[in-house]
DRENNUBA-600015 format. One record per residue: x, z, y of N, C-alpha, C in turn; residue in one letter; residue number from 0. Coordinates in Angstrom, 3 decimals, always signed. Example, Ala and Ser with C-alpha at 12.3 -4.5 7.8 and 13.67 -1.06 7.14 Angstrom:
<guvexs>
{{+13.190,+7.800,-5.690},{+12.300,+7.800,-4.500},{+13.200,+7.800,-3.300},"A",0},
{{+12.850,+7.080,-2.250},{+13.670,+7.140,-1.060},{+12.900,+7.870,+0.030},"S",1},
</guvexs>
This chain:
<guvexs>
{{-22.429,+17.238,-13.968},{-21.230,+16.265,-13.504},{-20.751,+16.391,-12.578},"X",0},
{{-19.741,+16.603,-11.727},{-19.374,+16.205,-10.907},{-18.610,+14.916,-10.982},"X",1},
{{-18.888,+14.279,-9.327},{-18.135,+13.190,-9.658},{-17.667,+12.746,-8.216},"X",2},
{{-16.840,+12.313,-8.097},{-16.249,+11.615,-6.323},{-16.394,+10.347,-6.076},"X",3},
{{-16.260,+10.253,-5.066},{-17.689,+8.992,-4.430},{-15.855,+8.453,-3.444},"X",4},
{{-16.437,+7.459,-4.025},{-14.900,+7.091,-2.820},{-15.228,+5.641,-1.945},"X",5},
{{-15.383,+6.272,-0.524},{-15.440,+5.065,+0.198},{-13.997,+4.222,+0.390},"X",6},
{{-13.875,+2.996,-0.111},{-12.839,+1.930,+0.172},{-12.563,+2.019,+1.378},"X",7},
{{-11.085,+1.692,+2.426},{-10.925,+1.525,+3.809},{-11.344,+0.106,+3.665},"X",8},
{{-11.403,-0.662,+5.044},{-11.728,-2.265,+5.242},{-10.620,-2.125,+6.498},"X",9},
{{-10.334,-3.025,+7.034},{-9.055,-3.669,+8.513},{-10.223,-2.966,+9.612},"X",10},
{{-11.098,-3.155,+9.717},{-11.908,-1.275,+10.315},{-11.526,-0.178,+10.557},"X",11},
{{-11.739,+0.622,+9.383},{-11.318,+1.942,+9.258},{-9.383,+1.897,+9.506},"X",12},
{{-8.996,+0.959,+8.745},{-7.126,+0.579,+9.049},{-7.404,+0.910,+10.178},"X",13},
{{-7.415,+0.890,+11.350},{-7.623,-0.189,+12.730},{-7.306,+0.865,+13.042},"X",14},
{{-8.652,+2.486,+12.793},{-8.597,+3.328,+13.671},{-10.159,+3.408,+14.330},"X",15},
{{-11.033,+1.993,+14.144},{-12.146,+2.254,+14.790},{-12.728,+2.713,+14.144},"X",16},
{{-13.450,+4.511,+14.472},{-14.883,+4.629,+14.289},{-16.185,+4.150,+14.676},"X",17},
{{-17.134,+5.152,+13.723},{-18.600,+4.882,+13.448},{-19.170,+4.868,+15.207},"X",18},
{{-19.931,+4.203,+15.259},{-21.068,+4.174,+16.418},{-22.001,+5.149,+16.488},"X",19},
{{-22.166,+5.384,+17.420},{-23.242,+6.527,+16.977},{-24.698,+6.261,+16.405},"X",20},
{{-24.823,+5.491,+16.172},{-26.252,+4.814,+14.694},{-25.485,+4.584,+14.098},"X",21},
{{-24.488,+4.414,+12.881},{-23.931,+4.848,+11.944},{-23.770,+6.406,+12.170},"X",22},
{{-23.299,+7.130,+12.507},{-23.051,+8.286,+12.628},{-24.210,+9.333,+12.597},"X",23},
{{-25.669,+8.591,+12.760},{-26.901,+9.489,+13.069},{-27.333,+9.039,+11.285},"X",24},
{{-26.611,+7.551,+11.138},{-27.658,+7.131,+9.597},{-26.691,+8.144,+8.848},"X",25},
{{-25.804,+7.785,+8.785},{-24.831,+8.664,+7.625},{-24.993,+10.099,+7.964},"X",26},
{{-25.380,+10.916,+8.965},{-25.892,+12.211,+9.040},{-27.202,+12.347,+8.347},"X",27},
{{-28.587,+11.515,+8.796},{-29.467,+11.249,+7.626},{-29.132,+11.313,+6.598},"X",28},
{{-28.271,+10.334,+5.479},{-27.961,+10.726,+4.417},{-26.839,+11.852,+3.984},"X",29},
{{-26.402,+12.262,+4.629},{-25.809,+13.824,+4.286},{-26.764,+14.500,+4.017},"X",30},
{{-27.793,+14.913,+5.172},{-28.804,+15.584,+4.855},{-29.977,+15.261,+3.682},"X",31},
{{-30.023,+14.194,+3.147},{-31.072,+13.867,+1.903},{-30.042,+14.413,+1.047},"X",32},
{{-28.471,+14.442,+0.442},{-27.441,+14.505,-0.398},{-27.918,+16.414,-0.006},"X",33},
{{-27.463,+16.677,+0.809},{-27.473,+18.527,+1.138},{-29.034,+19.062,+0.241},"X",34},
{{-29.802,+18.619,+0.665},{-31.257,+18.364,+0.436},{-31.848,+18.632,-1.456},"X",35},
{{-31.463,+17.652,-1.893},{-31.462,+17.195,-2.939},{-30.809,+18.537,-4.097},"X",36},
{{-29.338,+19.383,-3.235},{-28.475,+19.837,-4.234},{-27.884,+18.985,-4.739},"X",37},
{{-27.155,+17.725,-4.195},{-26.092,+17.228,-5.034},{-24.587,+17.079,-4.019},"X",38},
{{-24.952,+16.726,-2.561},{-23.570,+16.808,-2.215},{-23.150,+18.597,-2.300},"X",39},
{{-21.430,+18.415,-2.512},{-21.166,+19.660,-2.819},{-19.650,+19.581,-1.378},"X",40},
{{-19.692,+18.572,-1.567},{-18.430,+18.429,-0.179},{-18.365,+16.825,+0.487},"X",41},
{{-17.838,+16.326,+1.869},{-17.854,+14.923,+1.704},{-16.595,+15.063,+3.248},"X",42},
{{-16.125,+13.926,+3.500},{-14.832,+13.574,+4.713},{-14.525,+12.007,+4.768},"X",43},
{{-14.617,+12.205,+6.282},{-13.899,+10.798,+6.038},{-12.760,+10.884,+6.465},"X",44},
{{-11.881,+9.905,+6.552},{-9.926,+10.133,+6.331},{-9.932,+9.419,+7.736},"X",45},
{{-8.624,+9.691,+8.139},{-7.736,+9.050,+9.224},{-7.267,+7.914,+8.717},"X",46},
{{-7.055,+6.632,+9.361},{-5.926,+5.464,+8.855},{-4.848,+5.759,+8.176},"X",47},
{{-4.720,+5.054,+7.166},{-2.927,+5.389,+7.152},{-2.151,+5.582,+7.666},"X",48},
{{-1.866,+4.582,+8.881},{-1.183,+4.658,+9.633},{-0.904,+6.311,+9.881},"X",49},
{{-1.737,+7.020,+9.913},{-0.993,+8.719,+9.614},{-1.432,+9.614,+8.760},"X",50},
{{-0.851,+8.388,+7.961},{-0.353,+8.891,+6.160},{+0.609,+9.193,+6.004},"X",51},
{{+1.127,+9.764,+4.852},{+2.265,+9.605,+3.752},{+1.906,+9.803,+2.610},"X",52},
{{+3.165,+9.049,+1.919},{+2.949,+9.365,+0.328},{+4.509,+9.705,+0.023},"X",53},
{{+4.798,+10.511,-1.483},{+4.916,+11.114,-2.162},{+5.523,+9.821,-3.090},"X",54},
{{+6.780,+9.270,-3.632},{+7.168,+8.841,-5.302},{+8.030,+10.100,-5.823},"X",55},
{{+7.506,+10.036,-7.239},{+8.076,+10.936,-7.761},{+8.519,+9.951,-8.936},"X",56},
{{+10.306,+9.825,-9.424},{+11.139,+9.606,-10.046},{+12.619,+9.303,-9.756},"X",57},
{{+12.291,+9.116,-10.982},{+14.731,+9.317,-11.139},{+15.186,+10.612,-11.099},"X",58},
{{+13.791,+11.755,-10.856},{+14.239,+12.586,-10.829},{+14.423,+12.915,-9.352},"X",59},
{{+13.755,+12.241,-8.304},{+13.660,+12.130,-6.530},{+12.692,+11.520,-6.198},"X",60},
{{+12.455,+12.392,-4.793},{+11.257,+12.262,-4.105},{+11.545,+11.955,-2.823},"X",61},
{{+10.370,+10.670,-2.740},{+10.834,+9.507,-1.956},{+9.696,+9.759,-0.540},"X",62},
{{+9.627,+9.951,+0.345},{+8.687,+9.757,+1.118},{+8.793,+8.481,+1.841},"X",63},
{{+7.152,+8.379,+1.885},{+6.937,+7.548,+2.252},{+5.668,+6.781,+3.449},"X",64},
{{+6.250,+6.662,+4.935},{+5.322,+6.538,+5.695},{+4.239,+6.160,+5.735},"X",65},
{{+3.337,+5.801,+6.275},{+2.389,+4.741,+6.731},{+2.618,+4.404,+7.761},"X",66},
{{+1.738,+3.300,+7.831},{+0.444,+2.425,+7.207},{+1.186,+1.888,+5.241},"X",67},
{{+0.190,+1.568,+5.520},{-0.238,+0.978,+3.574},{-0.992,-0.344,+3.594},"X",68},
{{-0.117,-1.221,+2.727},{-0.590,-3.021,+3.489},{-1.756,-2.933,+2.220},"X",69},
{{-2.216,-2.714,+1.380},{-3.262,-3.467,+1.349},{-4.390,-2.466,+1.211},"X",70},
{{-4.711,-2.961,+2.217},{-6.706,-1.850,+2.972},{-7.544,-1.408,+1.557},"X",71},
{{-7.798,-2.252,+1.378},{-8.714,-2.859,-0.057},{-8.448,-1.534,-1.407},"X",72},
{{-7.250,-1.086,-1.624},{-6.837,-0.229,-2.400},{-6.536,+1.413,-1.490},"X",73},
{{-7.169,+1.524,-0.201},{-6.740,+2.645,-0.208},{-8.352,+3.406,+0.469},"X",74},
{{-8.304,+4.455,+0.505},{-9.861,+5.157,+0.741},{-9.781,+5.763,+1.857},"X",75},
{{-11.047,+5.565,+2.561},{-11.846,+5.565,+3.933},{-12.108,+6.603,+3.952},"X",76},
{{-12.840,+7.324,+2.817},{-13.542,+9.049,+3.016},{-14.366,+8.999,+0.804},"X",77},
{{-14.922,+10.006,+1.233},{-14.907,+10.469,-0.211},{-16.297,+11.570,+0.423},"X",78},
{{-16.797,+11.849,-1.263},{-17.899,+12.731,-1.033},{-17.456,+13.879,-2.387},"X",79},
{{-18.409,+14.900,-2.857},{-17.905,+15.490,-3.876},{-19.636,+15.562,-4.181},"X",80},
{{-20.358,+14.785,-5.242},{-21.419,+15.305,-5.555},{-21.615,+16.370,-6.968},"X",81},
{{-22.584,+16.778,-7.505},{-23.194,+17.301,-8.442},{-24.265,+16.659,-8.491},"X",82},
{{-24.314,+15.946,-10.042},{-25.273,+15.168,-10.679},{-25.517,+15.124,-11.937},"X",83},
{{-27.061,+14.300,-12.241},{-26.557,+15.048,-13.973},{-26.308,+13.481,-14.718},"X",84},
{{-26.203,+12.638,-14.503},{-25.572,+11.087,-14.895},{-24.875,+10.400,-13.955},"X",85},
{{-24.189,+9.554,-14.503},{-23.642,+8.464,-13.329},{-24.177,+7.619,-13.322},"X",86},
{{-25.427,+7.556,-14.102},{-26.801,+6.626,-13.144},{-27.547,+7.215,-12.047},"X",87},
{{-27.390,+8.349,-12.097},{-28.420,+9.101,-10.883},{-26.975,+9.157,-9.625},"X",88},
{{-25.339,+9.285,-10.425},{-24.679,+9.209,-8.753},{-25.222,+7.259,-7.950},"X",89},
{{-25.095,+7.012,-8.897},{-25.446,+5.049,-8.551},{-26.710,+4.782,-7.525},"X",90},
{{-27.394,+5.472,-8.373},{-28.906,+5.527,-7.542},{-29.272,+5.998,-6.224},"X",91},
{{-28.270,+7.583,-5.915},{-28.261,+7.779,-4.528},{-27.257,+6.988,-4.095},"X",92},
{{-26.246,+6.690,-4.440},{-25.002,+5.885,-3.635},{-25.825,+4.375,-3.270},"X",93},
{{-26.212,+4.139,-4.001},{-26.904,+2.521,-3.294},{-28.284,+2.812,-2.040},"X",94},
{{-28.610,+4.644,-1.865},{-29.628,+4.533,-1.005},{-28.262,+5.300,+0.161},"X",95},
{{-27.101,+4.611,+0.363},{-25.822,+5.206,+1.300},{-26.528,+3.985,+2.353},"X",96},
{{-26.437,+4.330,+3.458},{-26.714,+3.446,+4.565},{-25.365,+2.300,+5.192},"X",97},
{{-24.918,+1.465,+3.789},{-23.365,+1.104,+4.684},{-24.111,-0.130,+5.012},"X",98},
{{-23.774,-0.810,+5.836},{-24.460,-2.393,+6.035},{-24.735,-3.445,+4.427},"X",99},
{{-25.159,-4.370,+4.785},{-25.315,-5.184,+3.240},{-24.903,-6.404,+3.980},"X",100},
{{-25.063,-6.416,+5.311},{-24.681,-7.793,+6.168},{-23.779,-8.511,+6.851},"X",101},
{{-22.563,-9.292,+6.386},{-21.213,-8.973,+7.223},{-20.370,-8.987,+5.906},"X",102},
{{-19.454,-7.735,+6.855},{-18.209,-7.224,+6.135},{-19.124,-6.128,+5.141},"X",103},
{{-18.411,-6.057,+3.477},{-18.389,-5.567,+2.499},{-17.867,-4.314,+2.256},"X",104},
{{-18.302,-3.608,+1.802},{-17.916,-1.650,+1.894},{-17.667,-2.028,+0.113},"X",105},
{{-16.884,-1.445,-0.449},{-17.043,-1.151,-2.190},{-16.684,-0.135,-2.258},"X",106},
{{-16.893,+0.676,-3.114},{-17.167,+2.532,-3.133},{-17.907,+2.475,-4.509},"X",107},
{{-16.406,+3.511,-5.169},{-16.531,+3.911,-6.295},{-17.041,+5.433,-6.912},"X",108},
{{-17.737,+5.103,-8.146},{-17.432,+6.267,-8.473},{-16.989,+7.113,-9.618},"X",109},
{{-16.622,+8.258,-9.368},{-15.425,+8.667,-10.432},{-15.925,+10.291,-11.095},"X",110},
{{-15.485,+10.173,-12.157},{-16.356,+11.934,-13.028},{-15.123,+12.276,-13.129},"X",111},
{{-15.634,+13.606,-12.612},{-14.306,+15.008,-12.340},{-14.078,+15.489,-13.667},"X",112},
{{-12.746,+15.406,-13.747},{-12.792,+16.395,-15.083},{-13.528,+18.289,-15.421},"X",113},
{{-14.225,+18.216,-16.225},{-14.175,+19.498,-16.264},{-13.467,+20.825,-17.187},"X",114},
{{-13.787,+21.725,-17.109},{-12.988,+21.992,-18.716},{-12.673,+21.755,-19.546},"X",115},
{{-14.218,+21.666,-20.229},{-14.571,+20.877,-21.410},{-14.166,+19.795,-21.881},"X",116},
{{-13.415,+19.382,-20.788},{-12.852,+17.989,-21.577},{-11.639,+17.848,-21.718},"X",117},
{{-10.819,+18.972,-21.948},{-9.292,+19.231,-22.075},{-9.608,+19.899,-23.356},"X",118},
{{-10.430,+20.361,-24.086},{-10.708,+20.852,-25.454},{-9.600,+22.060,-25.508},"X",119},
{{-8.845,+22.697,-27.011},{-8.176,+23.451,-26.878},{-6.595,+23.344,-26.671},"X",120},
{{-6.517,+22.484,-25.536},{-5.207,+22.661,-24.557},{-5.270,+23.654,-23.743},"X",121},
{{-6.932,+23.835,-23.420},{-7.380,+24.511,-22.090},{-7.388,+25.888,-22.457},"X",122},
{{-6.271,+26.384,-23.500},{-6.776,+27.863,-23.574},{-7.445,+28.829,-22.622},"X",123},
{{-7.786,+30.136,-23.282},{-8.480,+31.271,-21.876},{-7.164,+31.419,-21.165},"X",124},
{{-5.716,+31.952,-21.528},{-5.492,+31.992,-20.442},{-5.477,+31.120,-19.185},"X",125},
{{-4.930,+29.902,-19.948},{-5.373,+28.510,-18.437},{-7.039,+28.679,-17.197},"X",126},
{{-7.813,+29.202,-18.081},{-9.020,+28.801,-17.680},{-9.102,+30.279,-16.926},"X",127},
{{-8.465,+31.670,-17.100},{-9.293,+32.771,-16.829},{-7.643,+32.260,-15.039},"X",128},
{{-6.588,+32.132,-15.404},{-5.409,+31.888,-14.098},{-6.590,+30.882,-13.814},"X",129},
{{-7.168,+29.391,-13.756},{-7.832,+28.919,-13.119},{-8.630,+29.123,-11.891},"X",130},
{{-9.670,+30.037,-12.643},{-11.074,+30.712,-12.195},{-9.963,+31.364,-10.768},"X",131},
{{-8.733,+32.213,-11.675},{-8.023,+33.099,-10.215},{-8.318,+32.347,-9.191},"X",132},
{{-7.614,+30.897,-9.070},{-7.021,+30.603,-8.150},{-8.545,+30.064,-7.023},"X",133},
{{-9.504,+29.038,-7.886},{-10.899,+29.353,-7.387},{-11.299,+30.299,-6.782},"X",134},
{{-11.012,+31.076,-7.143},{-11.758,+32.696,-6.489},{-10.655,+32.891,-4.871},"X",135},
{{-9.630,+32.344,-4.949},{-8.446,+32.927,-4.125},{-8.912,+31.487,-2.957},"X",136},
{{-9.111,+30.383,-3.379},{-9.539,+29.369,-2.219},{-10.973,+29.713,-1.394},"X",137},
{{-11.831,+30.014,-2.575},{-13.018,+30.358,-1.822},{-12.852,+31.813,-0.934},"X",138},
{{-11.953,+32.668,-1.189},{-11.675,+33.777,-0.177},{-11.340,+32.929,+0.884},"X",139},
{{-10.369,+32.387,+0.829},{-9.056,+31.850,+2.045},{-10.159,+30.882,+3.046},"X",140},
{{-10.695,+30.198,+2.149},{-12.221,+29.434,+2.694},{-13.374,+29.286,+3.506},"X",141},
{{-13.728,+30.741,+2.937},{-15.408,+31.278,+3.080},{-15.992,+29.793,+2.057},"X",142},
</guvexs>
C-alpha cells in the first residue's frame, strides 16, 4: 500500500527558516534508510504558505487566495510517499524520523493513497487504460 506522510508546518517553517546542517544531515541519513529499505517513492519540503496560493471553487466561480495562510498547524511543510505493507509499518518507520522530541513539537500525519481497486466497478477498464496512459506519459516527461 502507498501512504502519504504529511509533515505539518509550524511557526519556524512558515517563517521560511531553513534547517541547519545537522538537521539536513540527519534527515538525509533517514531518507537513505527509507530508500535502502525500498520504502520511499518520493519526498520533499515545501516553501512557506506566503509563497503559495489557494483556489476556492464554489458558486460557479474560482477565487484565488494568496498566502500566507493563518493556521500554521493546518498547513503542510513537507511530505513523503512511501510503499509499505501496512499502516503499522508506516508508523514504525515514522517513529524513527529525526524530528526533535524536546522543545517544539512536530505533528506528522499518515494517510493511505487510493489504489485502483478501491474504486470498485466504477473504475472501468477504459478508465484504468486512460490512467495507465497518463502515468506512462508522466514517467516519460519526467524521467
